[in-house]
C-alpha positions in Angstrom: -15.5 229.9 5.2 -18.5 228.8 3.3 -18.9 226.8 -0.2 -21.4 227.2 -2.8 -21.6 224.6 -5.5 -22.2 224.9 -9.0 -23.1 228.6 -11.2 -24.8 229.3 -7.6 -21.3 230.4 -6.6 -20.0 232.3 -9.4 -21.4 235.6 -7.6 -19.8 234.3 -4.2 -16.7 236.8 -5.3 -15.3 239.9 -4.0 -14.6 241.7 -7.6 -16.5 240.6 -10.6 -18.2 237.4 -11.0 -16.7 234.3 -12.2 -16.8 232.1 -15.4 -19.0 229.3 -15.6 -16.0 227.3 -17.2 -12.0 228.7 -17.6 -9.5 227.2 -19.9 -7.8 223.9 -17.8 -4.1 224.5 -17.1 -3.2 221.6 -17.7 -4.3 220.4 -21.2 -6.1 223.5 -22.3 -9.7 221.8 -22.3 -13.0 223.0 -21.1 -13.2 223.2 -16.9 -16.7 223.9 -15.8 -17.6 225.6 -12.1 -17.5 222.7 -9.8 -17.5 225.0 -6.1 -16.7 228.2 -4.9 -15.0 228.7 -1.3 -15.7 232.1 0.0 -15.0 233.6 3.5 -16.4 237.3 4.8 -19.1 237.2 2.9 -21.5 236.3 5.0 -23.2 238.4 7.6 -21.7 238.6 10.8 -18.4 236.8 9.9 -16.2 236.8 12.8 -13.9 233.4 11.7 -10.1 233.0 10.6 -9.0 234.3 7.4 -6.8 232.8 4.3 -4.8 235.9 4.7 -4.1 235.8 8.8 -2.1 232.0 7.9 1.2 233.8 6.1 2.4 237.2 6.0 2.9 238.4 2.4 6.3 239.0 1.7 6.2 240.6 -1.3 7.3 239.0 -4.7 8.7 235.3 -4.1 7.0 235.2 -1.1 3.4 236.3 -2.3 0.2 235.6 0.1 -3.3 237.6 -0.1 -4.1 240.3 1.4 -7.7 240.2 2.5 -10.7 238.1 2.1 -10.3 235.9 -0.3 -12.9 233.8 -2.6 -11.6 230.5 -4.8 -13.5 229.4 -7.7 -12.6 225.4 -8.4 -13.1 223.8 -11.9 -12.7 220.5 -13.1 -12.1 219.5 -16.7 -14.0 217.8 -19.6 -11.3 216.4 -20.8 -8.6 215.4 -18.1 -10.6 216.1 -14.7 -7.6 218.2 -13.3 -8.6 221.2 -11.1 -8.0 224.3 -12.1 -8.5 227.3 -9.8 -9.5 231.2 -9.6 -8.9 233.5 -6.7 -9.7 237.1 -6.2 -9.5 239.4 -2.5 -11.3 241.9 -1.0 
């Protein structure tokens, strides 16, 4: 897994680019991108994947089924974190 700081990480995703900011899930304020943690995007990656940590048991026991990328945002008002995730 690699971490890319700030807006440079917005393209480190398995789907559409992550947004620069999102609504805070805690206070509805503006949360700005802090970093993106991503796995499997780099060439010759042979590491462990988050999807292998737990089985995906379906509703009530969901888990990612493939490589993932997680964008973490910090709120300008309350400084709490909000995260977005996508997978390959």
